[in-house]
N, C-alpha and C positions, 0 to 999 in steps of 0.2 A: 328304180333304184332313184332315188332323191339326188339330186346334182348337187354340191357343195362350192363351197367359195376357194374353198381348195383345188376340186377340180378345174374349177376356171383358171387361177389362177397354174396349173399346172400345164395347161393348152395355150396358153400365151404364152408362156415362155417358151413354147415352141417358132412364135414368131421374132425373128430378129431384122437389125436395123443396119444398115450399110459398114456399120463399125464389127459386124458380126455377134452383138450382145442382144440380148433378148430385151422384149417393154419391160421385163419383170425387170431384167438387171438393172436396164438406164431409171428403174422407180417413175415407170409415167403414168400407172393406173392409179385410178382414184376413185372413191365413193361406189366400192364393188358392192353388190347389194344384189341376193338371191332369197328371190320370196317365191315357193312353190320350185316351178319350172320356167320362172321370168328370172331373166340375168339382164343385170345396169349393172354399167362402169362407165368411165369416162377416160379417155386415154389426153394428158395433159404436156402437151408439146412446151421446146423451151422458152421458145418464142411466136410468133406471128407467120414468120417467113418460113418456118419449120411445119409449123400445122397445115399448112397450105400442100407443104408437099407431100403432106401422111396422108391426102384419104383414102390413096387404094389400102395402105395398110389398116385403116380404122375398117376400110371393109372386108377385108381378110380376115382382123378381127371378129368382126360380128360373125363372118358366115363358119367360122373355124367354133366360135363358143355356140352357137346353132346348132352346130350337129353333134354336138354332145348326147349321148342319151340322158334323158331326164327333162331337156330343155325345150321351153314349147314356144317360147319368145326369148329372143338376144335382142338390146339396146347399146349400143356404143357412141356416146358426143365425143367428141375432138374436140380439146378447146386449147389456147395458147397459155402459157404460164404468165400469172399477175398477183393481184393482190387475191388472198383467199374468198372464197367463194362459196357460199351454203351449199350444199348439193339441190338441186331444183325438185320441190316439194312433189309426190305424183298429183295428177289428175285430182279432185274431187268427185265425189261419187255420192248422187244424192239419191238416196232409197225411200222409195215413200211420194205423195204427190196422185194427182189424177191421171185415170188410166187414159192410154191415146185410144181412138176409136181404130177397130179393125174391120176388115167386111167379114170376116165369119171365124168358127173354131181352127184354132191354128195348131201347130205341134215345131218343135224345136227342132233344128235341119238337124241332121241324124239320130235321132232318135224314134225306135220302132215304135214302143209302146209307151202308153204311160197309165200306170196304174195308182186309182187312188185308196190310201187305209183311215177307212174312216169310223164313228163311231158316234152314239147317240149321244152320250156323257162323258165326261171326264173321270180320271183314275181307274179307269178299265185295262190298261197297260198297252193304249193303240201304239204309239212311240216307241215303245219295248219294243213291240211286234213287230212295227217299222223297221226299225236298227237292225234289229236279229234276223229278220228277213232277206233284207238286203245283204246283209255279208253273207248270210248263205247261198244267196244265187248267186253271189259273187264266185265261193267256192265251186259252184255248181260249171264255173263257167263261163257264166255269162258278165255281157257288161254292164253296171245297173248305177244309178245315178239315185241320189236321196235327196230329195228337196222338203226340206222341214216348212209347212206353211202354217204351223200353228204362230202367228204374228205375234201373239197374246203371251204368251209359251212358250215360244221354243228351247225344245230339250235335246236335240238332237246333237248342238255343240259339243256337251256333257258327256252326252251316253256315247258318242264316239270317237272322245278324247282331244276335240279340235278347239283352238282358241285364239288362232289366228285370222285376222281379216282379210278378205280377198282381194288380189290385185287388180288393179280397173285401170292398163296402159293410157286408157284417150279419155276417160271420165264416163265411159258409157258403155264397152265391153267389158263383164266381168268375168275375172278368172276362177274357176271353182275350186274347193278344195279339195283333199286327198285324202284317206285313211281305210285302212282294212281292205282294202282293195274295191272301196267306193266313192265314187266321185261327189261330193258335197258342196250341197249349197244353204244357207238358213240365214232369214233375219238377226238371227244369236250372233252371227260372226261380224254384223254391222253397227250395231249396237254396244254400249259399254254394259258389263254383265253387272245385274242386279238394278238397271235401269227401267222402267216400266215406259212401255209403249203405248202414248194414249193418241191413238187415233182412230179418227171416224171410216167410216165404210169406203169412200171414194179412196183413201191414201193407202186402204186394206187393200183394194181393188189394182190397185197401181202398183205397189209393191209385189203382188204375186205375178203382173204381166213382166215386171222387172225380169224376175228372178226365173221365169221362164223362157223369155225372148230376149233378154240382153246376158245370159249367161252364156259360156262356150262350153256349152255340155258334150259338146263328142259326140265319137261314135257312141250309142248306146242301144242294148236289148230292149229295156227296159228304165224308166224311171218312174221309180213313186214316189208319190207323194203323199208326207203323213199332215193330215187334215188335222185342222183344231176338233173339239167336240161340238156337237150341234148341230143347225142347219141356219149358217148364217151366209154373209157376203161373202168370204172364202169358199167355200161349196159349191154356192149359184155362179161365181166367174169360173172359178175352175170346169165347173158341168157346161156353161154354156160359151165360155170362151177358147175352152184348149179341148184338142180329138182326144177324147178320152177313150183308150181302150177299157176299160171296164171301172170296177170299184169292188174291194173287200170290206167288212163291216167286222168290226170287233166287238166283244159283248161278254160279259160273265155271267154265268146263269142266272144271276141276280134278279128277279123279278121288277126291281125297279130299272135294274140297268137295261132289261129286255123291253121296258115300256118305253126309254128313249131311242133303244137300239131300230126298234118300227120305225120310228120317225126319221129316223138317218136310211132307213131302207124305203121307206115310203118317197122319202125327197129324191133318192136317186133313180124312183121307178118316173116320178112327174117332172123332172129331168132329160129322161128317157136315156140314161146312164145303166147301163149292164151291171146287174150284182154277180162277179163271179162266184161268191161263194161267203160263207160266214166262219170265223172263228172263236173258238170260246176261249177264252182266257180265264187261268185262275179256277182251271175246274174243278181241282181237289187240291189238298194238302195232303203231303208223304212225311209222315213224320220223321224224322230224321234220327230217331232213337228206338222207336218198335216199329217202322216202317208200316204202320196203318196207314188207311186213305180214310181222308174227315172230307164231307163235301159242306164248307163251311158258308159257300154264296149261291145253294143249292144244287140241286143236279138234274142235265139234261136238259134244260131251258133252250139253250140256244140251237142243241140238235133236233129240237121237239118243233122251233121255229123253221129250221134249212127246210124240214121236212114240208111243212105247209107251207111254204113259200116256194115247194121245187127247189130250190138252190142246191148246191153242192155244201155240207160241212167240212172245211179245208183241214181240220184241224183240232184237236183240243190240248191246251196247255199247262201243265199245274201250277199252281203257287210255288215262288223256288227261292230261296234264300239266296242261292249264287247266283242268278240273274239278276237279283237286283242289285247285289255288289256290283259284280260286271259293269252294271249298267253305269254307276255311280262312278266306276274308276275309270270307265273310257274306253273299256274292253269289252264290247257284246260278248254274252255267251257263246252266241253261234260261231267264233273264232276258233273256239278249242274244237275238242271233243267229248266232251259230256255226254252224261243222257239227255240232256237239256238241248246242247250243240246236235246232238244225231236229231230230237223233233223236229228242229227248225229246217234242217235238211230235208228232212223226209216232206218237209209243209214245201218247201223249196223247190224239192223234185217232184211231187205232184204238178205246183205250177207249170214248170217247165215242159213234162211230157202231156199237161192237156192245154199246150201253147199258147199259156197265157201270160207267160214271162221267155 
């Protein structure tokens, strides 16, 4: 349960001054902010002399608030009454820039597996699959993170219904956001909506390194990385600089999509990243009026490719209007219990049973 400012005030009302009245009764709490699990506020003493004596009280307030359910960090400042001052601005966090040297492939502390979701081309529903698979895995009881690595076209914020900026207590560490049981990070959280990200390759690589290494992911069974389409800098960086457990390739049955999907498969093979399986998206359209099935993008192309490569066909997902509406509305279809939600649940269950997530 997310902590609120009212929860914090109720806890602070338990801390009394020598006269028996609480911090809240004396109106000494200033600049209270709650961002996710990060709580910050100021205790303003009436004068400098009283402030010097209130150090233990400040420590007690910080400890009490930090123990509230949902609080990941509590920061309390102690000041003396004086001219009104603006609250200190949060440390500046810069995303992008050249990557830092590293000895070899790494993995965020506490993360058991990193699973990349890729595609050869855009428009095949890769991000839709990534978000719903993450939610479905969380419903299976897994601790799941979702990293939106599509720097130029981040869609995870919209699909997961989150638009806040992640907190950074020191200008380096990034506190991720949460929605639908999933821990989230996306470059879209850091940029103004509608603003283009015009970066060269090194800045993309630096941003990916930051989002993997500087985010406090916590303990995760699996971190799903939603890759951009194609076979470019982000894919190369992730496969060579991170300890990837494997990749899943999403494609439609259409020949044009399969041509590019084969390139993605070849890229993973070249970079020695195991392909755990293929997912055929938009496999068919079921008419909502008559129930008849239509193979708009062809039939069986992804299944044939999986058989040819001797990798599992993990699932086939039809075109579905409700899935699109749910994604645009920020509540992935996998959150519910519809037939499509059950399809993602079966996909997630297969990954868990296969030891892939």
